[in-house]
N, C-alpha and C positions, 0 to 999 in steps of 0.2 A: 505625531506618528508618521512614519515614512510611507511613501506611496506604495500601496498594496502591490502594484505591478512589479515594482523593483524589489519586493521581498518574496516573490513567488517564482518557483521553478516548476515547469509543466512539461509533461510528456503526453502526447496524444497517440493513440493506437487504434487500429481497426482489427477486431478479433473476428476470425472466421468461425463464429459460434453464436448461437441465439442468445438474446438478452438474458433470458432466465438462467441459462447455464453460467454466464459470466457473473451475474448477480450471486448465484449460489456459490461460485468459487470464492467470492469475497466475503460471504456471510455465514458459511457453514464450516465448522471446525475441521471436519474430516477432509474437506477440500483445502483449506488454508494450509494445513500441515504438509501438503504436497508441493507447494510452490512459493511460499512467502519469503524465501531467502535465495541468494544466488546458488547455483549448482554446487553440489559437494557439501552443502550445509544442511543438516537435519533440523527440523522444526518440531517443537513440542508445544501444544496449546495448553497453557496452565489455566487460563481463565478466558471465557468468551461469552459475554452476556450481551448479545446483539439486540439492544434496544437503546433509545435515547436515554442518556445517563448511565448506560451499562459500561462496565469496564472490560478491557481485553488485555491479556498479557501472554506473550509467547517467549519461548526460549529457543535460541539458535545455538546448536552445538557445533562449534568450529572444528575444522580438521585436527587442530592441535589439542582438542578436548576441552578447551575453555568454553564457558557458557556465557551467552550474550543475551540480556533481557530487553525486550521491546514491550512497551505498554502504552495504553491511552484510555480515553473515555469518549464514547460516542456522544456527540453534541447535536447532531441532526441526521435523521434517516428519512428519506422519501423513497418508499418502496419502488424498486426497479429504475430509479432515476438518480439518486444522490446519497452519498455517505460522507459525513464530516466527522472527524475525530481529532482529539488532541493526540500527540504522539511524542514519546521519548525513546530514543535508541541510545541509551547511555553506554559508553561515554561519548559516542561519536556525534549524536544529534539530540538536542533537547529543546523542549518548549516550542514545538512546531505544530501546525495544524495541517492535517491531510484532508484534501477534498477530492472525492472520486465521483465522476459523473458518467452515467450510462445512457446511451441513446440507441434505440432499436433502429436497425437499417436492414430490413428484410430478415434474412437468416444470419446477418452479421450484427456486430455491436460496435458502435463508435464509443470510444472510451477516452476520458480525459482524467489524468492524474496530476494533481497539483499539491505542492507543499509550500505553505506560507510560513515564513521565518519571522522572528520578532524584529529584526533590523535588516537593512540593506547590506550591512557589512557581514552579518552572519550568513545571509543568503549567498553572497559572493564567495565566502569561505567554503560553504557547503558545496557550491558548484565546483570550486577548484579542487576540493577533496574527492570529487568523483561522483557527484549526484547522478549525472546522466548515465554513466557506466554502471554504477551500482543498481539503481532502480531500473535501468534499461535491462540489465541481466535478470532481475527478478520478474519483470513483466514479460520477458522472453520465456522464462520458465513457466509463467502462467499461460502464455500462448501455447506452449508445448502440452501442458496439462489439458487445456481446452481441446486441442486437436486430437489428443489420445483418449479423451474421456469417452467411455462407452455407456 
C-alpha cells in the first residue's frame, strides 16, 4: 500500500464560528443542502443517516440541468471532533475516504478536511483536476453559510 501522506490531499481552515455550529453544518441535512457544492449548484439531500454505518446520498443539480450524485457511508463519528466517511462523486472521484476534524478555538473552529485516495497516482490526478479549487470553493461556501447563519 502506498504511503498514506502521498495519497492524501488536505485543506485546513479556521472558521469564525463556534464548534457546535460548524459540526451542525456538517451533520444536519437542512444545513448541508445550503453549502455542499460550489456556488450556483443546488443540493438535494436524498438520504442522510448520520451514524456509524449510516449512508448519505446527495444530488447536485448543475446549471445545465444535469444531476450529479455523491454518496458514502459513515465509518467513524466522534461527536464534535471527527467524521470519517467513504465517498463517491461519480464519475469524477470514486473510492475515496473523507476525514473531517473539528477543534474548538474559543468562538472559532479549527477545521481540517482530508481526502484519502486509493493510490498516489489517483491522488495526483485528482489534485491536477482541481481538488483545491473545487473543495476550496465548497468550503468557502460553508464559511459564508456559517457567517450568515442566524
